[in-house]
C-alpha positions in Angstrom: 0.0 0.0 0.0 1.0 3.5 -0.8 2.5 5.5 2.1 1.8 9.0 2.7 2.7 11.9 5.0 -0.2 14.1 4.8 0.1 16.2 7.9 3.6 17.2 6.6 2.3 18.1 3.3 -0.1 20.5 4.8 2.4 22.3 7.0 4.9 22.4 4.4 2.2 23.9 2.1 1.3 26.5 4.7 4.9 27.5 5.1 5.8 27.6 1.5 2.4 28.8 -0.1 2.7 25.9 -2.4 -0.4 23.9 -2.9 -0.7 20.0 -2.9 -0.6 19.8 -6.5 2.7 22.2 -6.8 4.9 19.3 -7.4 3.2 18.3 -10.8 4.8 21.5 -12.1 8.1 19.8 -12.1 8.3 17.7 -15.6 10.0 14.5 -14.4 7.9 14.3 -11.1 4.8 14.8 -13.5 5.6 12.1 -16.2 6.5 9.8 -13.2 3.3 10.6 -11.4 0.9 10.0 -14.3 2.8 6.6 -15.3 2.6 5.4 -11.9 -1.1 6.0 -11.8 -1.5 3.9 -15.0 0.7 1.2 -13.6 -1.1 1.0 -10.2 -4.5 1.0 -12.5 -3.2 -1.8 -14.5 -2.3 -3.9 -11.3 -5.6 -3.7 -10.1 -7.3 -4.5 -13.5 -5.0 -7.8 -13.2 -6.1 -8.4 -9.7 -9.7 -8.3 -10.6 -9.3 -10.8 -13.5 -7.2 -13.1 -11.6 -9.3 -13.1 -8.7 -12.2 -13.8 -10.8 -10.6 -16.6 -13.1 -9.4 -18.4 -9.9 -13.2 -18.1 -8.5 -14.2 -20.0 -11.7 -11.8 -22.5 -11.8 -10.8 -23.4 -8.0 -12.4 -23.0 -4.4 -12.4 -20.2 -1.9 -9.1 -21.1 -0.3 -7.4 -20.7 -3.7 -9.2 -17.4 -4.5 -7.8 -15.8 -1.1 -4.6 -17.1 -2.1 -4.5 -14.6 -5.0 -4.2 -11.8 -2.6 -1.5 -13.8 -0.9 0.6 -14.2 -4.1 0.1 -10.6 -4.5 1.2 -9.1 -1.3 3.8 -11.9 -0.3 6.8 -10.5 -2.6 6.3 -7.2 -0.8 6.5 -9.0 2.6 9.7 -11.0 1.6 11.4 -8.7 -0.4 10.8 -5.4 1.0 13.9 -5.1 3.2 16.3 -6.1 0.3 14.8 -3.8 -1.9 15.2 -0.9 0.2 18.8 -1.6 0.8 19.1 -2.2 -3.3 17.9 1.3 -3.5 20.0 3.0 -1.2 23.1 1.0 -2.8 22.4 1.1 -6.6 21.1 3.8 -9.1 17.5 4.2 -8.3 16.7 4.5 -12.3 18.2 1.7 -13.2 16.6 -0.4 -10.3 13.2 0.5 -11.3 14.1 -0.2 -15.1 15.1 -3.7 -14.4 12.4 -4.5 -11.9 9.4 -3.0 -13.8 10.9 -4.8 -17.0 10.6 -8.1 -14.6 7.0 -7.2 -14.0 6.1 -6.4 -17.8 7.6 -9.6 -18.6 5.7 -11.8 -16.3 2.3 -9.8 -17.0 3.0 -10.8 -20.9 3.5 -14.6 -19.9 0.3 -14.4 -18.1 -1.6 -13.0 -20.9 -0.2 -15.8 -23.2 -1.1 -18.5 -20.7 -4.5 -17.2 -20.5 -4.9 -17.0 -24.3 -3.9 -20.3 -24.6 -6.1 -21.7 -21.8 -2.8 -22.8 -19.9 -4.0 -21.3 -16.6 -4.1 -23.6 -13.7 -4.8 -22.3 -10.1 -0.9 -22.7 -9.3 0.3 -21.4 -12.5 -2.0 -18.1 -12.2 -0.6 -17.9 -8.4 3.0 -18.1 -9.6 2.5 -15.5 -12.3 0.8 -13.2 -9.9 3.7 -13.7 -7.5 6.3 -12.9 -10.3 4.4 -9.6 -11.3 4.3 -8.5 -7.5 7.9 -9.5 -7.2 9.0 -6.9 -9.9 6.7 -4.1 -8.3 7.8 -5.2 -4.6 11.7 -4.8 -5.6 10.9 -1.4 -7.4 8.7 0.1 -4.9 11.4 1.5 -2.5 13.6 3.0 -5.4 10.3 4.6 -6.5 9.7 6.0 -3.2 13.4 7.3 -2.5 13.2 9.1 -6.2 10.7 11.7 -5.0 13.4 13.7 -3.3 15.4 13.8 -6.4 12.5 14.9 -8.5 11.1 17.8 -6.5 12.7 20.5 -4.3 13.1 19.5 -0.8 10.2 21.9 0.2 7.8 20.1 -1.9 8.7 16.4 -1.0 5.7 16.2 1.7 3.1 17.3 -1.0 4.8 14.9 -3.5 4.5 12.0 -1.0 0.8 12.9 -0.5 0.3 13.0 -4.5 1.7 9.6 -4.6 -1.0 8.4 -2.1 -3.5 10.1 -4.1 -2.4 8.3 -7.2 -2.6 5.0 -5.8 -6.1 5.4 -4.2 -7.4 7.0 -7.7 -6.0 3.9 -9.3 -8.0 1.8 -6.9 -11.1 3.6 -7.3 -11.2 3.2 -11.0 -9.1 0.3 -12.1 -11.2 -2.4 -10.4 -14.3 -1.3 -11.9 -12.6 -1.1 -15.3 -11.2 -4.5 -14.9 -14.2 -5.9 -13.8 -16.1 -4.4 -17.2 -13.2 -5.8 -19.3 -13.4 -9.1 -17.8 -17.4 -9.2 -18.3 -17.1 -7.7 -21.8 -13.9 -9.4 -23.2 -12.6 -12.0 -20.9 -9.6 -12.1 -18.6 -7.1 -12.1 -21.4 -7.7 -8.6 -22.4 -7.5 -7.5 -18.9 -4.1 -9.2 -18.6 -3.0 -7.6 -21.9 -4.1 -4.2 -20.4 -1.8 -4.8 -17.3 1.1 -5.7 -19.6 0.8 -2.6 -21.4 0.2 -0.5 -18.4 4.3 -0.7 -17.8 5.3 0.9 -20.9 4.5 4.4 -19.8 6.3 3.9 -16.5 9.4 2.7 -18.3 9.5 5.4 -21.1 9.3 8.0 -18.3 12.1 6.3 -16.2 13.9 6.4 -19.8 13.8 10.2 -20.0 14.8 10.9 -16.4 18.2 12.4 -16.6 19.2 11.6 -13.1 22.1 13.2 -11.4 24.7 10.8 -9.8 25.0 10.7 -6.0 28.1 11.4 -4.4 28.8 10.0 -1.0 31.6 10.9 1.4 31.8 7.3 2.5 31.4 4.0 0.4 27.8 2.4 0.7 26.9 -0.4 3.1 26.8 -3.9 1.4 23.5 -5.4 0.9 23.2 -7.5 4.1 24.8 -4.9 6.4 22.4 -2.4 5.1 19.5 -4.6 5.5 20.7 -5.5 9.2 21.2 -1.7 10.0 17.6 -0.9 8.7 16.2 -3.9 11.1 18.4 -2.7 14.0 17.1 0.8 13.9 13.5 -0.5 13.8 14.1 -2.7 16.9 15.8 -0.1 19.0 13.3 2.7 18.2 10.2 1.5 20.4 7.5 3.7 18.9 8.4 2.5 15.4 8.4 -1.3 16.6 5.3 -0.9 18.3 3.6 0.6 15.3 5.0 -1.9 13.0 3.8 -5.1 15.3 0.4 -3.3 15.3 0.2 -3.0 11.6 0.9 -6.7 11.1 -1.8 -7.8 14.0 -4.4 -5.3 12.1 -3.7 -6.4 8.7 -3.7 -9.9 9.6 -7.2 -9.8 11.2 -8.5 -7.3 8.6 -7.3 -9.1 5.5 -10.7 -11.2 5.4 -12.2 -8.0 3.8 -10.0 -7.4 0.7 -9.0 -11.3 0.3 -12.9 -12.7 0.1 -14.3 -9.7 -1.6 -14.8 -11.9 -4.9 -16.8 -14.3 -3.0 -19.1 -11.5 -2.0 -19.8 -10.6 -5.6 -19.8 -14.3 -6.6 -21.7 -16.0 -3.8 -23.5 -13.3 -1.5 -24.6 -11.2 -4.3 -24.6 -13.6 -7.3 -23.0 -11.0 -9.2 -20.6 -11.0 -12.2 -17.0 -9.8 -12.5 -18.2 -6.4 -13.1 -20.1 -6.6 -9.6 -16.5 -7.5 -8.2 -14.9 -4.6 -9.7 -17.6 -2.2 -8.5 -17.1 -3.4 -4.9 -13.5 -2.7 -5.2 -13.9 0.6 -6.9 -16.1 1.8 -4.0 -13.8 0.5 -1.3 -11.0 2.9 -3.2 -13.4 5.6 -3.5 -13.7 5.4 0.6 -9.9 5.3 0.8 -9.5 8.5 -1.4 -12.1 10.0 1.0 -9.9 9.2 3.9 -7.0 11.5 2.8 -9.4 14.4 3.8 -10.6 12.8 6.9 -7.5 11.7 8.5 -5.8 14.8 9.8 -8.9 16.2 11.6 -9.2 12.7 13.3 -5.7 12.7 14.4 -5.8 16.2 15.6 -9.1 15.5 17.6 -8.3 12.1 19.0 -4.8 11.3 18.6 -3.4 8.2 16.7 -4.4 5.7 19.0 -7.9 6.5 19.4 -7.9 7.0 15.5 -6.8 3.5 15.0 -9.3 2.1 17.7 -12.3 3.9 15.9 -11.1 2.7 12.2 -10.8 -0.8 13.8 -14.3 -0.9 15.1 -15.9 0.4 11.8 -13.9 -2.3 9.9 -15.3 -4.8 12.1 -18.8 -3.4 11.8 -18.5 -3.1 7.8 -17.6 -7.0 7.9 -20.8 -8.0 9.9 -23.0 -5.8 7.4 -21.2 -7.3 4.3 -21.8 -10.9 5.9 -25.5 -10.2 6.2 -26.3 -8.0 3.3 -27.6 -9.4 0.0 -28.1 -5.9 -1.6 -25.6 -4.2 -3.7 -26.2 -0.7 -2.4 -25.9 -1.7 1.0 -22.6 -3.4 0.5 -21.6 -0.2 -1.7 -21.8 2.1 1.4 -20.4 -0.4 3.7 -17.4 -0.6 1.5 -17.0 3.2 1.1 -16.6 3.0 5.0 -14.6 0.2 5.3 -12.2 1.7 2.3 -11.7 4.9 4.4 -11.3 3.3 7.7 -8.7 0.8 6.1 -6.7 3.8 4.6 -6.6 5.6 7.7 -5.3 2.6 9.7 -2.4 2.0 7.3 -1.5 5.6 6.6 -1.6 6.6 10.2 1.0 3.8 11.0 3.1 4.6 8.0 3.1 8.3 8.9 4.3 7.7 12.5 7.1 5.5 10.9 8.3 8.3 8.8 8.0 10.8 11.6 10.1 8.9 14.0 13.3 7.9 11.6 15.9 10.0 9.9 16.4 10.4 6.3 19.5 7.8 6.4 17.2 4.7 7.1 13.8 6.2 6.1 13.6 3.8 3.0 14.4 0.6 5.0 12.0 1.8 7.8 9.3 2.1 5.3 10.2 -1.2 3.9 9.8 -2.7 7.3 6.4 -1.1 8.0 5.2 -2.0 4.3 6.7 -5.5 5.0 4.5 -5.8 8.3 1.4 -4.9 6.4 1.9 -6.9 3.3 2.9 -10.2 5.5 -0.3 -9.8 7.5 -2.5 -9.3 4.4 -0.7 -12.3 3.2 -0.9 -14.8 6.0 -4.4 -13.4 6.8 -5.7 -14.0 3.2 -4.5 -17.4 3.3 -6.0 -18.1 6.9 -9.5 -16.4 5.9 -9.6 -18.4 2.8 -9.3 -21.8 4.8 -12.0 -20.6 7.1 -14.4 -19.4 4.2 -13.8 -22.6 2.5 -14.7 -24.8 5.4 -17.4 -22.6 7.2 -18.6 -20.2 4.6 -17.9 -16.3 3.8 -20.4 -15.2 6.2 -18.8 -17.2 9.2 -15.2 -16.0 8.1 -16.8 -12.2 8.5 -18.2 -12.8 11.8 -15.1 -14.2 13.2 -12.9 -11.6 11.6 -14.9 -9.0 12.8 -14.9 -10.3 16.5 -11.0 -10.8 16.4 -10.7 -7.0 15.6 -13.1 -5.9 18.0 -10.9 -7.7 20.9 -7.7 -6.6 19.0 -8.5 -2.9 20.3 -7.2 -4.1 23.9 -3.9 -4.2 22.0 -3.7 -0.3 22.5 -2.3 -1.1 25.9 0.4 -3.1 24.9 1.4 -2.0 21.4 0.2 1.6 21.3 1.0 3.9 18.4 2.5 7.2 19.7 1.7 10.7 18.7 4.3 13.1 17.1 4.1 16.2 15.3 7.5 17.0 14.0 9.8 14.7 11.9 13.2 13.4 13.1 16.0 15.4 11.9 19.7 14.5 11.3 22.2 16.8 13.4 24.0 18.5 10.6 26.8 19.9 13.0 30.2 18.9 11.9 32.2 16.9 14.5 35.9 17.2 14.7 37.7 14.6 12.9 39.0 11.5 15.0 42.7 11.8 15.9 44.2 8.8 13.9 48.0 8.2 13.8 47.8 4.4 13.2 47.6 3.3 9.6 44.2 1.9 9.3 41.9 1.5 6.3 37.8 2.0 6.2 37.7 -2.0 6.5 39.9 -2.1 9.8 38.3 -3.2 12.9 36.5 -4.0 15.2 36.8 -0.6 16.5 36.0 -0.1 20.3 35.0 3.4 21.4 35.7 4.4 25.0 34.1 7.6 26.5 35.2 8.6 30.3 32.9 10.6 32.3 33.4 12.1 35.7 30.1 12.5 37.4 29.2 13.9 40.9 27.7 11.1 43.3 24.4 12.9 43.8 24.1 13.2 40.0 24.6 9.4 39.3 20.9 8.4 39.3 20.3 11.2 36.4 23.3 10.2 34.6 22.3 6.4 34.5 19.0 7.2 33.0 20.3 9.4 30.4 23.2 6.3 29.6 19.9 4.1 29.2 18.6 6.3 26.4 22.0 6.2 25.0 22.2 2.8 24.7 19.0 2.8 22.4 20.4 5.6 20.4 24.1 3.9 19.7 22.4 0.6 19.2 20.2 2.0 16.6 22.9 3.9 14.7 25.3 0.9 14.4 27.0 0.1 17.7 27.2 -3.3 19.2 28.2 -4.5 22.8 27.4 -1.3 24.6 28.2 -1.2 28.0 28.3 1.2 31.0 31.0 0.6 34.1 31.6 2.5 37.1 34.9 2.6 38.8 34.6 1.0 42.4 37.6 2.7 43.8 36.4 6.2 42.2 32.8 6.5 42.0 32.8 9.7 40.0 34.5 7.8 37.1 32.1 6.1 34.5 33.1 4.5 31.2 30.8 3.9 28.3 31.9 1.4 25.5 30.7 0.1 22.5 32.1 -1.4 19.2 31.5 -0.9 15.6 32.5 -3.9 13.2 34.8 -1.5 11.2 36.1 2.1 10.9 34.0 3.1 8.2 31.1 1.9 10.5 32.1 4.1 13.2 32.1 7.0 10.7 28.7 6.2 9.6 27.4 6.1 13.1 29.1 9.6 13.6 27.1 10.9 10.6 23.8 9.4 11.9 23.1 11.7 15.0 19.8 12.9 15.2 19.1 16.3 17.1 17.6 14.1 19.9 20.8 11.8 20.1 23.0 14.9 20.4 20.8 16.4 23.0 21.5 13.4 25.0 25.0 13.8 24.6 24.7 17.5 25.8 22.7 16.4 28.8 25.4 14.1 30.0 28.1 16.5 29.3 26.4 19.0 31.5 26.7 16.6 34.4 30.4 16.5 34.0 32.5 17.7 36.9 34.8 20.7 36.1 35.8 22.0 32.8 37.3 18.9 31.5 35.6 17.5 28.6 34.4 14.0 28.3 37.6 12.1 27.1 37.0 9.8 24.1 39.5 6.8 23.1 39.3 4.8 20.2 40.6 1.5 20.0 41.6 -1.1 17.3 40.7 -4.7 18.7 42.7 -6.6 16.4 46.0 -4.5 16.1 48.2 -7.7 14.6 48.0 -6.1 11.1 49.5 -2.8 12.4 52.4 -4.2 13.9 55.5 -5.2 11.9 56.4 -8.8 11.6 60.3 -8.0 11.2 62.4 -5.3 11.1 62.7 -5.8 7.5 59.2 -4.5 7.3 58.4 -0.7 6.9 56.4 0.9 9.8 53.6 3.0 8.4 51.8 3.5 11.7 52.8 7.3 11.8 51.4 8.1 8.5 48.3 10.1 8.5 45.2 8.1 7.6 43.7 9.3 4.5 40.1 8.6 4.9 37.0 10.8 4.4 34.7 11.3 7.3 
C-alpha cells in the first residue's frame, strides 16, 4: 500500500505557499506520477481478472491466495529492496524490476490466451508480477526527493498516495467491465501495456549521480542496519507490530471480496470490480478525514475507531444481499482501512531520520503486506470450511478484541519529523595506519559525574544505549569505577572504521541532546574523554625489522 505524510504536506504548503499539486509543475515528477497512476490501475485490473478467473476454476481458499500471491513479494523482498534502492542507481533499479513485471504480465496474458492457466500457474505468475513491483517500490519512493525541491517533498508524497487510491477507485471497476465484456485475457494484456509509460518516463529521467563521502554499506549490512534501527526505536517497533496484527485480522475483507460478488450477491466480474471501486473511493475520501481525526483523537484513538468501523462493515457485508448496502459499507471500510495503514506509515516516517527512511518504510510495508498475505490464506481456509459469512463474523470479533492491543502496542503521537544533526564533528585523531575496513573498533568515553547526579546520569545512559544501538553500535556497556565512584566509562563497538564514521554521521538532534545532557553533568571544565581502540591490532604491527612501519602516516580517509 502506498505510504503518505499528509500532515507534513499541509504544514509545508502553509509555510511555502505551495499547494498540494505544486510538485506536478516539475516535468520529471509529473511524468512519473501519471505513469505510476497508469501502472497502479493496470495492476488492479490484473487483480480483478486473476481473482475472478480463480473463482471460476478453483475453491475459496485458492481465491484468497490470489491476495497472498500479490502481497507476499512485498513482505519477502521489502527490506532487500530498500537496501538495493540505497546502494544502486534508483533509476536503473526501477527499469530492471518494472521490466521483470512486464515480462511476467506478458507470460500471464499468453497463458490465458492458450488456456494454460491452472490455479498454481496463475498464483505463480501473480507472485512474479508482484515481485517486480515489490523490488522497484522502495526505489520509486526514494526517488521523489530527487524529482522535486526539498520544500515540496511532503506534497509529492501525498500526491503519490492520491495516485494509488485514484487507481484503486477506477482500476477495479474497469477490470470488472473488461472481464465481463471481453474476458480475462484482455484484462491481463492491458496490465502488460500499463508498464510501458513507466518505463518510458524512467528512460527520459536524466538523473544526477549521488556522491557519498563514504562507500555504501553492503546489501546484508544495509538490511541489518535498517532492522536494528526499527528494533531499537520503540515507537516504530510498536507501530510495525500493530500494523501486522491489524492487517492479519482485517485481510478477510480484501481477500474474500470476490466471493461477496459471486456467492453473496450472485453477481459477475463487473460486480466485483464495482465493489473494489467503492472501497477505493472510500480510501480516497480518507485522505481528507485522516488529519482532522488525528488532531482531535490522537493516533491510538483514531486506530481504535477505524478498527471498530472495519469490524462493523464486515458484519454488514456478511448479512447483506443488496448491492447498494454493500457499496455503502465498502465506502466506510475503505476509508477506515486507508486511515489505519496511513496513520501507522506516517508515524514510521516521523520517527526515523533520512538515512534509514527507505528501510524503515520497507519494514512497515513488509509488516502490512505480510499480515495481508498470511491473513488472506487463513481467512480463505475458514471461508472454504465454514463459509464467507462465518469468516466475516470471526474476523469482526477478533478485530474488536484487538482494540485491547492499545495497552500493549500503542501507536505514539508525534507532530515533527526526526532531523539529523548537521553540525560537523571534529575529525577523529588517527596516527595508526588503518583503512576503512579495519576493525572492530571499540569506542570508550570516560565521564566524571558527581555522586549526587549518578541516578540522572544512569537514566541518560539508558537512552544513550538505545541511540547507539540503532545507529550501528554493538556490545554497548556502562561501567563505574569501584575505587573512584565519580568515574564512569561507556563502551561500544563498531565492526569497521567506516561503520564508526557512519555512526557519527547518523546523529539526530535528539541523540545530540542526550550527549549534551550527559556533558552538563560532567565535573569541572574537563571535557568527556574519548578513546578509540583497534581491537585486532596484529595487522598494524611489523612482523620483522625489514617491514616498513607506516603507523605514523596520516590516515587518508573521508569522514
